[in-house]
ROSE-941189 format. One record per residue (C-alpha): residue number from 0; x, y, z. Coordinates in Angstrom, 2 decimals. Layout:
BEGIN
{i = NUM	c1 = X	c2 = Y	c3 = Z}
...
//
This chain:
BEGIN
{i = 0	c1 = -5.63	c2 = 7.49	c3 = -6.38}
{i = 1	c1 = -4.96	c2 = 5.71	c3 = -3.10}
{i = 2	c1 = -4.40	c2 = 7.52	c3 = 0.19}
{i = 3	c1 = -0.62	c2 = 7.10	c3 = -0.07}
{i = 4	c1 = 0.33	c2 = 9.90	c3 = -2.48}
{i = 5	c1 = -1.77	c2 = 12.56	c3 = -0.67}
{i = 6	c1 = -0.25	c2 = 11.45	c3 = 2.63}
{i = 7	c1 = 3.30	c2 = 11.92	c3 = 1.37}
{i = 8	c1 = 2.35	c2 = 15.23	c3 = -0.24}
{i = 9	c1 = 0.89	c2 = 16.57	c3 = 3.00}
{i = 10	c1 = 3.92	c2 = 15.46	c3 = 4.99}
{i = 11	c1 = 6.31	c2 = 17.01	c3 = 2.47}
{i = 12	c1 = 4.39	c2 = 20.29	c3 = 2.68}
{i = 13	c1 = 4.85	c2 = 20.18	c3 = 6.44}
{i = 14	c1 = 8.53	c2 = 19.19	c3 = 6.03}
{i = 15	c1 = 7.92	c2 = 15.95	c3 = 7.90}
{i = 16	c1 = 9.23	c2 = 12.45	c3 = 7.28}
{i = 17	c1 = 6.64	c2 = 9.69	c3 = 7.01}
{i = 18	c1 = 6.59	c2 = 7.04	c3 = 9.70}
{i = 19	c1 = 5.59	c2 = 3.64	c3 = 8.29}
{i = 20	c1 = 4.90	c2 = 0.93	c3 = 10.86}
{i = 21	c1 = 4.46	c2 = -2.82	c3 = 10.48}
{i = 22	c1 = 2.62	c2 = -5.45	c3 = 12.49}
{i = 23	c1 = 1.64	c2 = -8.99	c3 = 11.59}
{i = 24	c1 = -2.13	c2 = -9.50	c3 = 11.39}
{i = 25	c1 = -3.33	c2 = -11.89	c3 = 14.07}
{i = 26	c1 = -0.37	c2 = -11.42	c3 = 16.40}
{i = 27	c1 = -0.42	c2 = -11.72	c3 = 19.38}
{i = 28	c1 = -4.09	c2 = -12.69	c3 = 18.92}
{i = 29	c1 = -6.78	c2 = -12.00	c3 = 16.31}
{i = 30	c1 = -8.69	c2 = -9.68	c3 = 18.61}
{i = 31	c1 = -5.60	c2 = -7.47	c3 = 18.99}
{i = 32	c1 = -5.00	c2 = -6.52	c3 = 15.38}
{i = 33	c1 = -7.44	c2 = -3.64	c3 = 14.94}
{i = 34	c1 = -6.71	c2 = -2.10	c3 = 18.36}
{i = 35	c1 = -2.99	c2 = -2.26	c3 = 17.54}
{i = 36	c1 = -3.60	c2 = -0.58	c3 = 14.17}
{i = 37	c1 = -5.37	c2 = 2.27	c3 = 15.94}
{i = 38	c1 = -2.58	c2 = 2.45	c3 = 18.54}
{i = 39	c1 = 0.01	c2 = 2.82	c3 = 15.79}
{i = 40	c1 = -1.92	c2 = 5.76	c3 = 14.35}
{i = 41	c1 = -2.44	c2 = 7.31	c3 = 17.78}
{i = 42	c1 = 1.31	c2 = 7.06	c3 = 18.35}
{i = 43	c1 = 2.02	c2 = 8.97	c3 = 15.17}
{i = 44	c1 = 2.28	c2 = 6.43	c3 = 12.35}
{i = 45	c1 = 1.43	c2 = 7.87	c3 = 8.94}
{i = 46	c1 = 1.13	c2 = 4.62	c3 = 6.96}
{i = 47	c1 = 0.37	c2 = 1.13	c3 = 8.23}
{i = 48	c1 = 1.84	c2 = -2.05	c3 = 6.81}
{i = 49	c1 = -0.27	c2 = -5.04	c3 = 7.80}
{i = 50	c1 = 1.54	c2 = -8.32	c3 = 7.39}
{i = 51	c1 = -0.35	c2 = -11.29	c3 = 5.91}
{i = 52	c1 = 0.77	c2 = -14.35	c3 = 7.93}
{i = 53	c1 = 2.69	c2 = -16.87	c3 = 5.85}
{i = 54	c1 = 4.46	c2 = -20.09	c3 = 6.75}
{i = 55	c1 = 7.68	c2 = -19.31	c3 = 4.86}
{i = 56	c1 = 8.36	c2 = -15.55	c3 = 5.15}
{i = 57	c1 = 11.73	c2 = -15.62	c3 = 3.41}
{i = 58	c1 = 12.62	c2 = -11.95	c3 = 3.88}
{i = 59	c1 = 11.86	c2 = -11.92	c3 = 7.58}
{i = 60	c1 = 14.19	c2 = -12.42	c3 = 10.50}
{i = 61	c1 = 13.30	c2 = -14.51	c3 = 13.56}
{i = 62	c1 = 11.18	c2 = -11.78	c3 = 15.19}
{i = 63	c1 = 8.63	c2 = -11.51	c3 = 12.38}
{i = 64	c1 = 8.88	c2 = -15.25	c3 = 11.71}
{i = 65	c1 = 7.69	c2 = -15.82	c3 = 15.28}
{i = 66	c1 = 4.86	c2 = -13.33	c3 = 14.76}
{i = 67	c1 = 3.73	c2 = -15.27	c3 = 11.67}
{i = 68	c1 = 3.88	c2 = -18.53	c3 = 13.60}
{i = 69	c1 = 1.75	c2 = -17.11	c3 = 16.41}
{i = 70	c1 = -0.83	c2 = -15.76	c3 = 13.95}
{i = 71	c1 = -0.96	c2 = -19.02	c3 = 12.02}
{i = 72	c1 = -1.72	c2 = -20.91	c3 = 15.25}
{i = 73	c1 = -4.97	c2 = -18.92	c3 = 15.26}
{i = 74	c1 = -5.51	c2 = -19.89	c3 = 11.59}
{i = 75	c1 = -5.35	c2 = -16.24	c3 = 10.55}
{i = 76	c1 = -5.36	c2 = -16.03	c3 = 6.76}
{i = 77	c1 = -5.78	c2 = -13.48	c3 = 4.05}
{i = 78	c1 = -9.58	c2 = -13.42	c3 = 4.46}
{i = 79	c1 = -9.14	c2 = -12.42	c3 = 8.10}
{i = 80	c1 = -6.69	c2 = -9.70	c3 = 7.08}
{i = 81	c1 = -9.29	c2 = -8.19	c3 = 4.76}
{i = 82	c1 = -11.70	c2 = -8.26	c3 = 7.69}
{i = 83	c1 = -9.31	c2 = -6.37	c3 = 9.94}
{i = 84	c1 = -8.90	c2 = -3.63	c3 = 7.34}
{i = 85	c1 = -12.68	c2 = -3.36	c3 = 6.95}
{i = 86	c1 = -13.08	c2 = -3.04	c3 = 10.72}
{i = 87	c1 = -10.30	c2 = -0.44	c3 = 10.93}
{i = 88	c1 = -11.97	c2 = 1.64	c3 = 8.22}
{i = 89	c1 = -15.16	c2 = 1.96	c3 = 10.28}
{i = 90	c1 = -13.42	c2 = 4.61	c3 = 12.37}
{i = 91	c1 = -10.38	c2 = 5.60	c3 = 10.30}
{i = 92	c1 = -10.88	c2 = 6.63	c3 = 6.69}
{i = 93	c1 = -7.63	c2 = 8.53	c3 = 6.25}
{i = 94	c1 = -4.57	c2 = 6.46	c3 = 7.22}
{i = 95	c1 = -3.16	c2 = 4.41	c3 = 4.31}
{i = 96	c1 = -3.02	c2 = 0.64	c3 = 4.85}
{i = 97	c1 = -0.60	c2 = -1.48	c3 = 2.83}
{i = 98	c1 = -0.93	c2 = -5.26	c3 = 2.84}
{i = 99	c1 = 2.51	c2 = -6.86	c3 = 3.03}
{i = 100	c1 = 3.28	c2 = -10.47	c3 = 2.36}
{i = 101	c1 = 4.08	c2 = -13.14	c3 = -0.18}
{i = 102	c1 = 2.74	c2 = -14.42	c3 = -3.47}
{i = 103	c1 = 1.28	c2 = -17.70	c3 = -2.25}
{i = 104	c1 = -1.86	c2 = -16.32	c3 = -0.49}
{i = 105	c1 = -2.55	c2 = -14.03	c3 = -3.45}
{i = 106	c1 = -2.12	c2 = -16.80	c3 = -5.99}
{i = 107	c1 = -4.35	c2 = -19.06	c3 = -3.94}
{i = 108	c1 = -7.36	c2 = -16.71	c3 = -4.16}
{i = 109	c1 = -6.30	c2 = -15.27	c3 = -7.51}
{i = 110	c1 = -4.80	c2 = -11.85	c3 = -8.24}
{i = 111	c1 = -8.10	c2 = -10.42	c3 = -9.51}
{i = 112	c1 = -9.92	c2 = -11.53	c3 = -6.37}
{i = 113	c1 = -7.15	c2 = -10.11	c3 = -4.21}
{i = 114	c1 = -7.38	c2 = -6.73	c3 = -5.91}
{i = 115	c1 = -11.18	c2 = -6.67	c3 = -5.69}
{i = 116	c1 = -11.22	c2 = -7.56	c3 = -1.99}
{i = 117	c1 = -8.41	c2 = -5.15	c3 = -1.14}
{i = 118	c1 = -10.25	c2 = -2.32	c3 = -2.84}
{i = 119	c1 = -13.57	c2 = -3.26	c3 = -1.26}
{i = 120	c1 = -12.29	c2 = -3.25	c3 = 2.33}
{i = 121	c1 = -10.32	c2 = -0.02	c3 = 1.99}
{i = 122	c1 = -6.70	c2 = -1.08	c3 = 1.57}
{i = 123	c1 = -4.41	c2 = 1.22	c3 = -0.37}
{i = 124	c1 = -1.74	c2 = -1.03	c3 = -1.78}
{i = 125	c1 = 0.44	c2 = -4.07	c3 = -1.38}
{i = 126	c1 = 4.04	c2 = -5.15	c3 = -1.00}
{i = 127	c1 = 4.52	c2 = -8.66	c3 = -2.35}
{i = 128	c1 = 8.07	c2 = -9.68	c3 = -1.48}
{i = 129	c1 = 8.39	c2 = -12.42	c3 = -4.08}
{i = 130	c1 = 6.66	c2 = -10.65	c3 = -6.99}
{i = 131	c1 = 9.61	c2 = -9.29	c3 = -9.02}
{i = 132	c1 = 8.76	c2 = -6.19	c3 = -11.06}
{i = 133	c1 = 9.96	c2 = -7.88	c3 = -14.25}
{i = 134	c1 = 7.01	c2 = -10.27	c3 = -13.96}
{i = 135	c1 = 4.44	c2 = -7.82	c3 = -12.60}
{i = 136	c1 = 3.33	c2 = -5.60	c3 = -15.46}
{i = 137	c1 = -0.16	c2 = -7.11	c3 = -15.67}
{i = 138	c1 = -0.67	c2 = -7.19	c3 = -11.90}
{i = 139	c1 = 0.70	c2 = -3.66	c3 = -11.43}
{i = 140	c1 = -1.58	c2 = -2.37	c3 = -14.19}
{i = 141	c1 = -4.62	c2 = -4.05	c3 = -12.63}
{i = 142	c1 = -3.72	c2 = -2.67	c3 = -9.20}
{i = 143	c1 = -3.37	c2 = 0.84	c3 = -10.58}
{i = 144	c1 = -6.68	c2 = 0.55	c3 = -12.44}
{i = 145	c1 = -8.30	c2 = -0.10	c3 = -9.05}
{i = 146	c1 = -6.45	c2 = 2.86	c3 = -7.49}
{i = 147	c1 = -4.20	c2 = 0.57	c3 = -5.47}
{i = 148	c1 = -0.43	c2 = 0.93	c3 = -5.27}
{i = 149	c1 = 2.05	c2 = -1.87	c3 = -5.85}
{i = 150	c1 = 5.15	c2 = -1.10	c3 = -3.82}
{i = 151	c1 = 8.45	c2 = -2.78	c3 = -4.66}
{i = 152	c1 = 11.55	c2 = -3.45	c3 = -2.63}
{i = 153	c1 = 14.98	c2 = -2.19	c3 = -3.62}
{i = 154	c1 = 18.21	c2 = -3.30	c3 = -1.98}
{i = 155	c1 = 21.95	c2 = -2.56	c3 = -1.94}
{i = 156	c1 = 22.30	c2 = -5.33	c3 = -4.52}
{i = 157	c1 = 19.62	c2 = -4.01	c3 = -6.92}
{i = 158	c1 = 20.89	c2 = -3.68	c3 = -10.48}
{i = 159	c1 = 20.23	c2 = -0.67	c3 = -12.72}
{i = 160	c1 = 17.84	c2 = -2.89	c3 = -14.68}
{i = 161	c1 = 15.85	c2 = -3.74	c3 = -11.53}
{i = 162	c1 = 15.75	c2 = -0.08	c3 = -10.48}
{i = 163	c1 = 14.37	c2 = 0.82	c3 = -13.93}
{i = 164	c1 = 11.66	c2 = -1.82	c3 = -13.62}
{i = 165	c1 = 10.64	c2 = -0.51	c3 = -10.20}
{i = 166	c1 = 10.50	c2 = 3.00	c3 = -11.63}
{i = 167	c1 = 8.26	c2 = 1.74	c3 = -14.42}
{i = 168	c1 = 5.77	c2 = -0.38	c3 = -12.49}
{i = 169	c1 = 5.90	c2 = 0.78	c3 = -8.87}
{i = 170	c1 = 3.57	c2 = 3.34	c3 = -7.33}
{i = 171	c1 = 2.85	c2 = 4.85	c3 = -3.94}
{i = 172	c1 = 6.41	c2 = 4.70	c3 = -2.67}
{i = 173	c1 = 9.49	c2 = 2.51	c3 = -3.00}
{i = 174	c1 = 10.86	c2 = 0.55	c3 = -0.07}
{i = 175	c1 = 14.66	c2 = 0.54	c3 = 0.18}
{i = 176	c1 = 16.00	c2 = -2.40	c3 = 2.19}
{i = 177	c1 = 19.03	c2 = -0.93	c3 = 3.93}
{i = 178	c1 = 20.76	c2 = -4.22	c3 = 4.74}
{i = 179	c1 = 21.90	c2 = -7.31	c3 = 2.88}
{i = 180	c1 = 19.88	c2 = -9.56	c3 = 5.14}
{i = 181	c1 = 16.50	c2 = -10.17	c3 = 6.73}
{i = 182	c1 = 14.27	c2 = -7.88	c3 = 8.76}
{i = 183	c1 = 15.53	c2 = -6.96	c3 = 12.19}
{i = 184	c1 = 19.18	c2 = -7.67	c3 = 11.41}
{i = 185	c1 = 22.23	c2 = -5.48	c3 = 11.84}
{i = 186	c1 = 22.69	c2 = -1.76	c3 = 12.13}
{i = 187	c1 = 22.12	c2 = 0.83	c3 = 9.42}
{i = 188	c1 = 25.04	c2 = 2.70	c3 = 7.89}
{i = 189	c1 = 23.24	c2 = 5.94	c3 = 7.04}
{i = 190	c1 = 26.10	c2 = 7.28	c3 = 4.91}
{i = 191	c1 = 25.99	c2 = 4.12	c3 = 2.82}
{i = 192	c1 = 22.20	c2 = 4.43	c3 = 2.49}
{i = 193	c1 = 22.59	c2 = 8.02	c3 = 1.27}
{i = 194	c1 = 25.17	c2 = 6.99	c3 = -1.33}
{i = 195	c1 = 22.98	c2 = 4.20	c3 = -2.65}
{i = 196	c1 = 19.78	c2 = 6.25	c3 = -2.72}
{i = 197	c1 = 21.32	c2 = 8.93	c3 = -4.93}
{i = 198	c1 = 21.44	c2 = 6.82	c3 = -8.14}
{i = 199	c1 = 18.06	c2 = 5.26	c3 = -7.32}
{i = 200	c1 = 16.47	c2 = 8.71	c3 = -7.15}
{i = 201	c1 = 17.74	c2 = 9.43	c3 = -10.67}
{i = 202	c1 = 15.24	c2 = 6.85	c3 = -11.94}
{i = 203	c1 = 12.62	c2 = 6.38	c3 = -9.20}
{i = 204	c1 = 10.61	c2 = 9.55	c3 = -8.70}
{i = 205	c1 = 8.42	c2 = 8.11	c3 = -5.96}
{i = 206	c1 = 9.01	c2 = 8.80	c3 = -2.27}
{i = 207	c1 = 11.52	c2 = 6.33	c3 = -0.83}
{i = 208	c1 = 11.06	c2 = 4.66	c3 = 2.52}
{i = 209	c1 = 14.00	c2 = 3.01	c3 = 4.26}
{i = 210	c1 = 13.58	c2 = -0.01	c3 = 6.50}
{i = 211	c1 = 15.34	c2 = -3.07	c3 = 7.99}
{i = 212	c1 = 17.42	c2 = -2.19	c3 = 11.04}
{i = 213	c1 = 15.65	c2 = 0.91	c3 = 12.39}
{i = 214	c1 = 15.32	c2 = 0.22	c3 = 16.08}
{i = 215	c1 = 15.16	c2 = 3.52	c3 = 17.97}
{i = 216	c1 = 14.54	c2 = 7.23	c3 = 17.70}
{i = 217	c1 = 18.19	c2 = 8.09	c3 = 17.08}
{i = 218	c1 = 18.45	c2 = 5.76	c3 = 14.10}
{i = 219	c1 = 15.07	c2 = 6.87	c3 = 12.77}
{i = 220	c1 = 16.10	c2 = 10.52	c3 = 12.96}
{i = 221	c1 = 19.37	c2 = 9.81	c3 = 11.14}
{i = 222	c1 = 17.62	c2 = 7.89	c3 = 8.37}
{i = 223	c1 = 15.05	c2 = 10.67	c3 = 8.03}
{i = 224	c1 = 17.83	c2 = 12.97	c3 = 6.83}
{i = 225	c1 = 18.16	c2 = 10.92	c3 = 3.61}
{i = 226	c1 = 14.75	c2 = 9.23	c3 = 3.18}
{i = 227	c1 = 11.14	c2 = 10.27	c3 = 2.68}
{i = 228	c1 = 9.94	c2 = 7.65	c3 = 5.16}
{i = 229	c1 = 11.31	c2 = 5.41	c3 = 7.87}
{i = 230	c1 = 9.87	c2 = 1.92	c3 = 8.19}
{i = 231	c1 = 9.83	c2 = 0.06	c3 = 11.51}
{i = 232	c1 = 8.57	c2 = -3.48	c3 = 11.97}
{i = 233	c1 = 10.66	c2 = -5.94	c3 = 13.96}
{i = 234	c1 = 11.21	c2 = -3.54	c3 = 16.84}
{i = 235	c1 = 7.45	c2 = -3.08	c3 = 17.21}
{i = 236	c1 = 6.94	c2 = -6.85	c3 = 17.22}
{i = 237	c1 = 9.58	c2 = -7.12	c3 = 19.95}
{i = 238	c1 = 7.60	c2 = -4.60	c3 = 21.99}
{i = 239	c1 = 4.54	c2 = -6.81	c3 = 21.61}
{i = 240	c1 = 6.51	c2 = -9.92	c3 = 22.59}
{i = 241	c1 = 7.97	c2 = -8.28	c3 = 25.69}
{i = 242	c1 = 4.66	c2 = -6.95	c3 = 27.01}
{i = 243	c1 = 1.73	c2 = -8.73	c3 = 28.67}
{i = 244	c1 = -1.07	c2 = -9.07	c3 = 26.15}
{i = 245	c1 = -3.41	c2 = -6.73	c3 = 28.01}
{i = 246	c1 = -0.74	c2 = -3.98	c3 = 27.93}
{i = 247	c1 = 0.46	c2 = -4.43	c3 = 24.34}
{i = 248	c1 = -1.72	c2 = -1.73	c3 = 22.78}
{i = 249	c1 = -0.53	c2 = 0.91	c3 = 25.24}
{i = 250	c1 = 3.11	c2 = -0.21	c3 = 24.92}
{i = 251	c1 = 3.04	c2 = -0.05	c3 = 21.12}
{i = 252	c1 = 1.46	c2 = 3.39	c3 = 21.11}
{i = 253	c1 = 4.06	c2 = 4.64	c3 = 23.58}
{i = 254	c1 = 6.96	c2 = 3.21	c3 = 21.55}
{i = 255	c1 = 5.71	c2 = 4.67	c3 = 18.27}
{i = 256	c1 = 5.11	c2 = 8.04	c3 = 19.92}
{i = 257	c1 = 8.77	c2 = 8.06	c3 = 20.93}
{i = 258	c1 = 9.84	c2 = 7.45	c3 = 17.33}
{i = 259	c1 = 7.48	c2 = 10.15	c3 = 16.08}
{i = 260	c1 = 8.86	c2 = 12.61	c3 = 18.61}
{i = 261	c1 = 12.42	c2 = 11.83	c3 = 17.49}
{i = 262	c1 = 11.51	c2 = 12.36	c3 = 13.84}
{i = 263	c1 = 9.84	c2 = 15.68	c3 = 14.57}
{i = 264	c1 = 12.53	c2 = 17.02	c3 = 16.87}
//
């Protein structure tokens, strides 16, 4: 078992909503990634999503696209991402880390090698945006055999057949994309999210995190009324962009602490 299920169980016992935070590995510089990971945890994040830089991040809006571009200028690749997780684990053995990205880097090193390295360095799972569940039975089985979770995206446009596939092959939690668009776009209609989650929960028994469009404590608190986790990414990247590099760690911790406070209020 990865660290994800026990984390959700502990939060549920405390009647708390999980806070899942995203940064892109290597942004704004390679030396910043591990300190930012620790800052997210210090601010109150329960699960970390660490983005693997990719040149064509199709699900991402301009904010995370820019983060990928900055990381790629430093030639940060999947091998570096494994290294950041290993370094993080030297002082944090408890916070789940999910690697988030696209199929190309995994296919380049091979799925078996990806799973072995992820397990070795202490990752807990992966979100692979362009791995549809219908084509993932073998990969999902191999991940689970290594006690890693494969987390799938669901969206307002997901069909009953897709929801059933996610229920069959997903583990850890499911990530509901609240908007018909890319990360960082639009505003969340919480009532619509609640309506759409109801039929999903009939099939998917995993905790459900909601992301895309959560930008502040008020929105996070509203989403927490209908979800098991809130996921924030683009807004954190914007905080990094708007802050001098030597102040980014402190700024990110302060921002996340504000979200955590809103969730717990």
